[in-house]
Steps between C-alpha positions, in 0.01 A plus 500: 500500500864493406718702730870538489830492676801694381867477593747780432867574531438667833357178642731245342840652431793381706752722326843341466824696497685501170859393483764722346437559133539773242246781527302597192373847437152625578426599142793331326480130567791420266747707698744337741632828636443614856193715547509831682179558695530866410420397142162353591198680354347792686142551607402717202645255250318210660169685518517569127575136424248329732138603553330193648302515822746258660798721424313809618437334837869464581607727781873551445748554219680179601177300447445663163854415394442140609183493287706623204754229571232233476388653173855497363531122525149359485468536122796273428493129439760425768496581869757772576601704800508874541618745764330797655513687828399330822152541647442608858305176543594203277157346566366760260673330207201266486256791503678677216501181295126453562431854381712435192291190424182700561612745232606216266240219504664344194808402705442138599850350507620619842497207741235526771670306779849654470453806278837659571830476684686799640805619685523832680836648591640849551198672352495281188212262436565219253191318374444204269149410391428128484338409166316169491541491120800621303633511145300335222243361742424849630484642148257227396279559805494874436397427143215276614364764736525767232322282245222432752460872571490586131235235438290617794523863388406404143182331625391798709189681378578763238418866567414402858473738791757468782230330710433245226873434466532450874203263500657305214831471689316379810297237313796391286718439805230298676450293185868404460614468862410261780566566864803295607386301803818289495714811530293628792579187699869541424490865603392396847850352531665806338557311173423607144378256233600684181367823346177530695598843631559673167331591174672217311340241725155654459507572127730234351478209743144572606555451875549772759432630848397856579830664408502327162142610428576854611813546291339337198196728524726804536699391196189436289350836595828672416497344154146627454598847625291483816690644802534225759687462827539250784379511859671299772318388811317212657173315456313215659685170464381151411255309718424799719857540621626847588603765253780400267724706273332597176543726198250643252461787252356843444421658162435855387200571274410856398726640769349294785657198670326167570617187683499157332580156640516258207617216724184511707290537186636173359229263612485139390244485219308233691458741791402809304140618520415828336776762497713395798811524284457878509448545873847661526499693174536879535421542867539804717752494784209470742360198317836323469606552859195311628716188463841633390757687709727749322863500613660825620675745274877465461538848648366347824779240510550310824705189567188313613322514163572266209273655237508852362322687226670746272172659404139446607248725326173594660231304319158657556329510160230244418459599135679191370400262777408188302151459643407863455570455130367148450221473756221726622518721806194479724398832647125449455352152450215651301730627227399366159869461407530203738225294342616607154846370588361155582286504185799582281715232667231235445449606139871437441493168687748618763555294810492774763437862593696691764363779717703743712318619811563871538659615827184698572301177542506234768639187336299240693169685454569538127585134458191390692278722285642345185450148636144565608377710210721662242677197353162348415381827348815535287483141377128525421548820305792353306290201396207720399720716280733236359271203464802286419738406653291461812644533849407216735425485870851363557658846490700560819638793694851512650586787739855625561452748780870579542502623138142633510419280201199283421518253212185373333583165339276451199350162411285426195215264416 
């Protein structure tokens, strides 16, 4: 399975002090006049302008003004500085920038290793974002990302439900992006290869780590009008090493939230058997946290934590859990629907069937019963009804107890 590392401003930034230079205005970047902090926007004005979950997580007016400052310069083609009021803790500059990026997954041109420089004096905070692309090169890159998004949206199923749109975004991203193993090795030395941590790397260059997958999925869902957000935390690292920093998504369907980890769903095609690429598609919080750890809320800020979440919804619905919609839930092994499911799959020459063992049943006992009796019964009935194609004795069962799934791999004569 592909699992990911992620590096953020909080982990990498060694903020450098700016030398003396003219200060540009928070909302007027062409002005060279001095800025009075009393002219900075108030809380009500900012709340009207910004409604993202990242902005809503900010705990002070100074942080919200800093967020607005980032917004005032990030849309330009040249890196510029702005001034705002000082924060109580300058370490929070990184957190505010992360929340801004969470609200704006299309922003890919802020440098990952040195995202900003700042000076802090007499209550005035001066900040310059560090763009890794500027001018015509940035404009061209923005155009390429936009063209890719338009093409992806145009190919989405027409008149689709939000679930179908989400599924399309998930499958599209996996089809165009490969997990960037080279970047992972570099990240171990706190280095960044290129755009592996943003949507441009995932969608245009086709290589990303977990942050790139996550922001690309959020951006695709946004284009398809499916509410989507990011969740920061940790997950099991490579080769059995301890938990490592990770980021994934949650989506809202019919008013209920579900967790999605597209990075972990991106299996190598040579490794995929059955529906493993959907193991992390629309999980509950309980399901996801079997092997993922959700970072604390920003309102619980401590100096010892690196990762914070602006918003983590409770995900408890199983309505749109992939396997509840595309497999069969086993509550009673005698149910005709189970054998009918295998019969229909064989009639359509499918390569597998997936069963979800209901929480009311013991998983091991259910699996053993299928091995000893029910798989044979289902296969025999399918052959009697279908005639052709005929299932062979080479059909195999694969249990996934941690997900309460059993896959029946179909083989034909």
